[in-house]
N, C-alpha and C positions, 0 to 999 in steps of 0.2 A: 704336411710336408710336400705331398705331391702337388697340391694346388699351388703352393708357393713356388715350387720348382718350375711349374708351368707359366704362372703369371706373376711371380713374385717381384718385389721391388726392394731394393736396399742401397743404402748409402753408408757413410762413415758410422753414423750413430742412430740409424732408423731402419726399420723393416716393415714392409706392408704388402698390399696386393693391388693390382690394377686390373679392372675388368669392367665390361659393360653390363654384366648380368648382376642385377642387385641381390639375388639370392646367394651367389657366390661371395659377394662382398659381405653379406650378413653372416654367412657361414664362418668366414675367417674372423669377423668381429666377435662371434661367440667363442672362438677359440682364444682370442686376445683377452676377452673379458674374464677369463678364468684367472688371469694374472694381473690385470690392470683394471682401474676404475674407468668409467665412461669419459671422465675429464682427461684422461691420458690419450685417448684414441682421437685421431683427426682425419677428416675426409676432405678431399679436393674434388670438386665436380667440374669436368671439362665439357663444354657444350659448343655446338655449332654456332658461328657468328650470326646466322639468320634467325636463330631462335629469339623470339620476343621476350619471353619471361621464362625463367628457370628457377625451379624450387625443388628441393630434395623430396623424394617420395616419402611417404610415411615410414616405410621399411628403412630407408637410409637415415631419416631423421631420428629414428629410435637409437641409432648406434651412438651418436654424440652430438653435442651442440656445436662442437668445433668444426663447422663446415664452411668451406671457402669456395667461391665460384670463379671460374676462369674461362673466358671465351677462347676458342681454339679454331684457327683457320683450317686446320687439317681434320677437325672432328666432323663426321657425318651423322653421328648420334651421340647422345650423352654417354660419358664414361665416368667411372669413379676410381679414386685412388685412396685407399684406406692405409693408414700407417700409424705407427707408434714409435717414439723416440726411446730406444733401449739398446745399448750396446751389448748388454748380457744376452738378451734374446737373440740378437743377430749373431753372436758367437755360437750359440746353440744350434741355430739353424744351419749355419755354415759347417759346423762339425758334423751335423746329421747328414747333410748333403754329401759330404766326403765319405760317409760310411753306410751308404744305401745298401750295398750288398751284404751288410751285416744284419739287416732287419729280420726279425722273426716273421714267419709266414703269416700269421694273423695281421701283422702290421703292413705286410706287403700289399694285401688286398685294399686297405683304405688308402695306401699311397698311390696305387694305380688308379684308383677311383678319382683321386684329386687330380692326377695328371690328365686323365680322360676329361674331366670337368673343365679344366683349363684349356687344353689344346686338342681335344679329341672330337670325333664325330662318328656317326652310325646312321645306317638306313632307318627309316621311321618304323619299319617292321621289327627292328632289333635282331634281325637274323642274318645279317651281312653287312659289309662295309665298315667294320670297326677299324678305326685307325686313330693314331696319335702323331702329331707333327712335332718335330725337334729342330733346334737350331744347329745342332752338331751330332756327329755320328756316335761319339762316346756315350752321351745320355741315352740315345736310342738303344745302343747295345746293352747298357746297364738295365734298361727296363725289359729288354728281351730275356736277359738272364733272370730277372726277378719273376717274369711271367712263367718261366719254366719251373720255378720253385713252387708255384701254386698250381702246377699241372697243365699249364697251357704251352704246348711245344711247337705248334705250327704257326710260326711267326716269321714274317719276312720284312726286311728293311730296304727301302729304295731311296736313292738319292736324286733329288730334283735339282739339277745344277742351275737352271735358269732362276728358280725360285730360292736357291741357296738354303734348302731345307732337306731334312731327312724325315721319312714317313715310315712308321711301324704299322704293318697291316697284319691282321689276323685272318687266317684261312676261315672260310665260311663254316666249316666243321666245328670250329672252336668258338665261334661267336656266341652261341646261345649259352655255352658253359661259362664264359667269362662274364656275360650279362648277369647270370644268376649270382655269381660271386660279388660283382660290384654294386648290384642294385640297392643293397641296404645303405650304401655309403655315397652313392653318386646322385647329386641333384639333377644332372642332366638326364640320366636314365629314369629317374623317378618322374620327371616331367612327361617323358614319353609314355610312362605306364600309368600315370595319374594315381600314384599312391602317396601317403603321408611322408614327409620327410623324417629321417632318423633323428635329427637334432631339433630342439624346440625353437620356437620363434622368439625373437627378442621382445621383451616386455618392459 
């Protein structure tokens, strides 16, 4: 849910994820494959106009055979759009998004990890600079409340008017604690730590 709230895509009858990180696309695919066959999943690949030849990597190709390529004048690097046509799943996600504050504590941790993977960043040492960017204040405030539920209290929210974004920052004294909580669920933190992923690789 957290990853979808950060980089999610939805229309009238479809739901998916847009991202440049193949591992995050794969992570969302693993979730979808618990409910749908590979034939139901679809991937759009957007690539820069100057790219001479584009092919999906082995990791993305394993998700589905339904892959379509689109040149994009705005693209600086290849990005992926994974989705499935399912009105029922879209309703479930919309309902879950409206009830984030009712999540159990154990679910909050994986949700925040997904948010961080989608729109977060941290110093390479993982001991400072933890932040997550949002498009509106309401979502940032909800996540501040959720962080308090898992024992992370020293949190600030700043509004960057020029960028039209809100940024949730953790105080340095809280950073190591939240990293320890999120590490088993966060692909981004695992890459910095060089430990195996929690979920299995698509086969």
